[in-house]
KOLVEX-632856 format. One record per residue (C-alpha): residue in one letter; z, y, x. Coordinates in nm, 4 decimals. Example, Ala and Ser with C-alpha at 12.3 -4.5 7.8 and 13.67 -1.06 7.14 Angstrom:
! KOLVEX-632856
 type        z        y        x
    A   0.7800  -0.4500   1.2300
    S   0.7140  -0.1060   1.3670
This chain:
! KOLVEX-632856
 type        z        y        x
    X  11.3900  11.4275  11.1572
    X  11.1869  11.5370  11.4587
    X  10.8297  11.4151  11.4126
    X  10.6185  11.4354  11.7268
    X  10.2638  11.5620  11.6904
    X  10.0251  11.4369  11.9584
    X   9.7268  11.6091  12.1138
    X   9.3767  11.4743  12.1729
    X   9.4464  11.3232  12.5146
    X   9.7756  11.1672  12.4075
    X   9.6093  10.9966  12.1117
    X   9.3389  10.8633  12.3446
    X   9.6105  10.7121  12.5636
    X   9.7587  10.5412  12.2596
    X   9.4118  10.4214  12.1667
    X   9.3835  10.2409  12.5001
    X   9.7211  10.0723  12.4508
    X   9.6352   9.9827  12.0909
    X   9.3077   9.8189  12.1949
    X   9.4957   9.6047  12.4466
    X   9.7081   9.4853  12.1555
    X   9.3883   9.4088  11.9657
    X   9.2717   9.2024  12.2641
    X   9.6013   9.0114  12.2472
    X   9.5306   8.9416  11.8805
    X   9.1857   8.8092  11.9702
    X   9.3412   8.5809  12.2325
    X   9.5998   8.4495  11.9892
    X   9.3422   8.3888  11.7165
    X   9.1395   8.1818  11.9602
    X   9.4390   7.9869  12.0880
    X   9.6367   7.8999  11.7761
    X   9.5960   7.5454  11.6477
    X   9.8180   7.2647  11.5212
    X  10.0271   7.1312  11.8076
    X  10.0474   7.4457  12.0200
    X  10.3933   7.5891  12.0784
    X  10.4834   7.9466  12.0017
    X  10.5921   7.9708  12.3654
    X  10.2380   7.8897  12.4751
    X  10.1071   8.1591  12.2425
    X  10.3484   8.4061  12.3988
    X  10.2007   8.3257  12.7408
    X   9.8510   8.3898  12.6043
    X   9.9708   8.7397  12.5173
    X  10.1208   8.7844  12.8643
    X   9.7922   8.6828  13.0286
    X   9.6015   8.9464  12.8284
    X   9.8574   9.2128  12.9165
    X   9.8311   9.1295  13.2868
    X   9.4506   9.1335  13.2737
    X   9.4663   9.4916  13.1430
    X   9.7409   9.6120  13.3753
    X   9.9785   9.6691  13.0843
    X  10.3236   9.5477  12.9896
    X  10.4726   9.4325  12.6627
    X  10.6925   9.6927  12.4974
    X  10.8791   9.4122  12.3217
    X  11.0361   9.2267  12.6130
    X  11.3672   9.3842  12.7074
    X  11.3702   9.6058  12.3976
    X  11.7390   9.5814  12.3009
    X  11.7315   9.2679  12.5201
    X  11.4538   9.0998  12.3202
    X  11.3520   8.7978  12.5359
    X  10.9762   8.7540  12.4775
    X  10.6379   8.9286  12.4949
    X  10.5673   8.8962  12.1223
    X  10.7301   8.8183  11.7891
    X  10.5865   8.5037  11.6307
    X  10.7176   8.4286  11.2823
    X  10.6332   8.1102  11.0941
    X  10.6549   8.0580  10.7175
    X  11.0039   8.1635  10.6008
    X  11.0656   8.3691  10.9156
    X  11.0162   8.7250  10.7956
    X  11.0134   8.9087  11.1293
    X  11.1231   8.8865  11.4938
    X  11.0661   8.5154  11.5474
    X  11.1333   8.4423  11.9153
    X  10.8596   8.2258  12.0743
    X  10.9756   7.8939  12.2163
    X  10.8226   7.5910  12.3882
    X  11.0050   7.3711  12.1369
    X  10.8668   7.5430  11.8263
    X  10.5386   7.3738  11.7391
    X  10.2745   7.5202  11.5099
    X  10.1742   7.2827  11.2308
    X   9.8657   7.2611  11.0099
    X   9.9035   7.4874  10.7089
    X  10.1620   7.7174  10.8695
    X  10.1576   8.0859  10.7848
    X  10.2088   8.2555  11.1212
    X  10.2665   8.6296  11.1683
    X  10.2149   8.7641  11.5193
    X  10.3509   9.1073  11.6081
    X  10.2394   9.2353  11.9484
    X  10.2741   9.5463  12.1585
    X  10.1636   9.7035  12.4840
    X  10.2603  10.0061  12.6896
    X  10.0114  10.1623  12.9288
    X  10.0663  10.4844  13.1231
    X  10.3739  10.5536  12.9114
    X  10.1990  10.5315  12.5719
    X  10.2528  10.2550  12.3195
    X  10.0395  10.0256  12.1069
    X  10.1863   9.8110  11.8271
    X  10.0162   9.6054  11.5573
    X  10.0499   9.2720  11.3799
    X   9.8372   9.0172  11.1985
    X   9.8881   8.6848  11.0211
    X   9.6895   8.3636  10.9889
    X   9.7128   8.0433  10.7907
    X   9.6558   7.7568  11.0332
    X   9.3747   7.5294  10.9080
    X   9.4676   7.1941  10.7580
    X   9.7725   7.0769  10.5732
    X   9.8382   7.0525  10.2018
    X   9.5631   7.2312  10.0066
    X   9.7872   7.3784   9.7388
    X  10.0357   7.5086   9.9943
    X   9.7711   7.6596  10.2210
    X   9.6020   7.8305   9.9244
    X   9.9356   7.9903   9.8267
    X   9.9954   8.1041  10.1817
    X   9.6428   8.2405  10.2147
    X   9.6911   8.4387   9.8943
    X  10.0055   8.5989  10.0366
    X   9.8269   8.6695  10.3659
    X   9.5288   8.8282  10.1900
    X   9.7458   9.0487   9.9683
    X   9.9539   9.1660  10.2642
    X   9.6482   9.2542  10.4700
    X   9.4925   9.4360  10.1751
    X   9.8192   9.6235  10.1146
    X   9.8087   9.7464  10.4732
    X   9.4610   9.8898  10.4237
    X   9.5667  10.0497  10.0954
    X   9.8380  10.2242  10.2967
    X   9.5912  10.3306  10.5647
    X   9.3608  10.4725  10.2973
    X   9.6526  10.6652  10.1489
    X   9.7205  10.8205  10.4894
    X   9.3635  10.9515  10.4806
    X   9.3684  11.0851  10.1260
    X   9.7273  11.1817  10.0368
    X   9.9535  11.4604  10.1581
    X  10.2950  11.3049  10.2321
    X  10.4234  11.0085  10.4318
    X  10.5941  10.8716  10.1198
    X  10.2564  10.8504   9.9451
    X  10.1700  10.5621  10.1781
    X  10.4591  10.3581  10.0392
    X  10.3737  10.4569   9.6831
    X  10.0186  10.3326   9.7290
    X  10.1326  10.0026   9.8811
    X  10.3924   9.9549   9.6074
    X  10.1424  10.0211   9.3299
    X   9.8954   9.7765   9.4799
    X  10.1399   9.4920   9.5402
    X  10.3053   9.5187   9.2000
    X   9.9664   9.4880   9.0287
    X   9.9576   9.1150   9.1076
    X  10.0905   8.8298   8.8964
    X  10.2889   8.6554   9.0315
    X  10.4085   8.9595   9.2196
    X  10.4945   8.9293   9.5906
    X  10.8259   9.0718   9.7062
    X  10.8110   9.3907   9.9119
    X  11.0529   9.3788  10.2046
    X  11.2536   9.7025  10.2083
    X  11.4747   9.6334  10.5105
    X  11.1897   9.6699  10.7621
    X  10.9458   9.9598  10.7595
    X  10.6612  10.1189  10.9462
    X  10.7255  10.4008  11.1909
    X  10.5928  10.6717  11.4130
    X  10.4837  10.5759  11.7641
    X  10.3881  10.7442  12.0893
    X  10.5870  10.7583  12.4122
    X  10.8323  10.5200  12.2455
    X  10.7525  10.2218  12.0245
    X  10.9665  10.3376  11.7326
    X  10.9772  10.7066  11.6483
    X  11.0173  10.9249  11.3390
    X  10.9169  10.9121  11.0624
    X  10.9997  10.5882  10.8847
    X  10.6970  10.4692  10.6859
    X  10.8229  10.2875  10.3772
    X  10.6248  10.0196  10.1963
    X  10.7655  10.1051   9.8541
    X  10.7939  10.4057   9.6252
    X  11.0967  10.6357   9.6233
    X  11.1749  10.9627   9.4475
    X  11.1138  11.1550   9.7669
    X  10.7597  11.1920   9.8971
    X  10.8967  11.2419  10.2473
    X  10.7544  11.4697  10.5165
    X  10.4060  11.6125  10.4945
    X  10.1252  11.4333  10.6703
    X  10.0046  11.6571  10.9514
    X   9.7297  11.6330  11.2131
    X   9.8704  11.4840  11.5317
    X  10.0787  11.2195  11.3566
    X  10.0378  10.8587  11.4704
    X  10.1938  10.6026  11.2380
    X  10.2300  10.2262  11.2239
    X  10.1724  10.1089  10.8686
    X  10.3171   9.7600  10.8314
    X  10.3845   9.5946  10.4979
    X  10.5897   9.2763  10.5018
    X  10.5685   9.0725  10.1825
    X  10.7329   8.7533  10.0614
    X  10.6318   8.4940   9.8091
    X  10.9837   8.5104   9.6679
    X  11.2615   8.7657   9.6971
    X  11.3007   9.0089   9.9847
    X  11.6667   8.9211  10.0512
    X  11.7052   8.8028  10.4105
    X  11.9468   8.6896  10.6773
    X  11.9368   8.7253  11.0566
    X  12.0092   8.4093  11.2544
    X  12.2638   8.3696  11.5342
    X  12.0114   8.4708  11.8012
    X  12.0413   8.8243  11.6637
    X  11.6669   8.8601  11.6056
    X  11.5092   8.5931  11.3877
    X  11.5182   8.7119  11.0269
    X  11.4431   8.4614  10.7510
    X  11.4046   8.4883  10.3750
    X  11.7282   8.3934  10.2045
    X  11.5513   8.1868   9.9392
    X  11.3321   8.0026  10.1926
    X  11.0085   8.1542  10.0597
    X  10.7172   8.2366  10.2867
    X  10.6772   8.5833  10.4379
    X  10.3790   8.7669  10.5841
    X  10.3366   9.0728  10.8096
    X  10.0399   9.2979  10.8905
    X  10.0458   9.6249  11.0870
    X   9.7924   9.8918  11.1858
    X   9.8373  10.1880  11.4213
    X   9.6707  10.4971  11.2748
    X   9.6160  10.8514  11.4032
    X   9.5668  11.1526  11.1765
    X   9.3794  11.4465  11.3283
    X   9.2040  11.7613  11.2091
    X   8.8863  11.5766  11.1090
    X   9.0317  11.2624  10.9515
    X   9.1990  10.9363  11.0467
    X   9.1258  10.6886  11.3206
    X   9.2717  10.3377  11.3258
    X   9.3622  10.3064  11.6904
    X   9.4253   9.9312  11.6710
    X   9.0716   9.8490  11.5490
    X   8.7657   9.8682  11.7774
    X   8.5606  10.0213  11.4938
    X   8.8412  10.2615  11.4027
    X   8.8853  10.0823  11.0714
    X   8.5323  10.1619  10.9481
    X   8.4558   9.8230  10.7918
    X   8.7889   9.7856  10.6124
    X   8.7941  10.1453  10.4867
    X   8.4350  10.1484  10.3600
    X   8.5343  10.0109  10.0149
    X   8.7697  10.3094   9.9792
    X   8.4881  10.5532  10.0563
    X   8.6620  10.6594  10.3778
    X   8.4867  10.7001  10.7115
    X   8.7241  10.7144  11.0099
    X   8.6547  10.9840  11.2654
    X   8.7115  10.9131  11.6373
    X   8.8261  11.1785  11.8799
    X   8.5728  11.0609  12.1348
    X   8.6377  10.7991  12.4013
């Protein structure tokens, strides 16, 4: 496993790409509503990319056909946006987005429960969304305080399994390193294993991305070769943050405040490299 360590200037380049992805998220949050198609949402992302002079690192990746991955309800990951797929009130929608600028990559994801719909269903979906987002930040905090990459997965696992009923942790899709390619070593698991994995070292930039389900994590990929759904039809949720570790601490590249607000309850203050 060859893990790339990045210098100050390289991390700053990733920061710029990651903030473009954050701007895409802002655009999608403002645009999503019952009745909009996922294809329209994909074009919102494209407009933001063009405004910033960047390109999606998703489109064309192993022939992937869209700017973003938009996954509704039982779609676990890699939902392909379409003009015929319409967002409905109460949907749980995960939106995974990326950007490449000057050869450096940004990649992060968020989920929302669309307002309206059946109250009981939306409350269940919001619970799953909240736990998944919180699990991501538990993983980010572990990157700041622990010593090995595997400790991130241990922390996420311990957090998720503390809930009753317990969400399923998807093991078939993991976080990853990132830099001059979207997916690089090391794999960042969302569950505990016997191995603690490689040591966390300054210069690492990792994408921490738990994917949880309301039911079991077993899944199947549809005929399009991308869309992956839960086998039992349960809802799934996906959150992802891009995080740099440097000599003085961590810095969440995908958040304008570096993750300060979300990490405050953990007693962690992110440290920027200077912009």
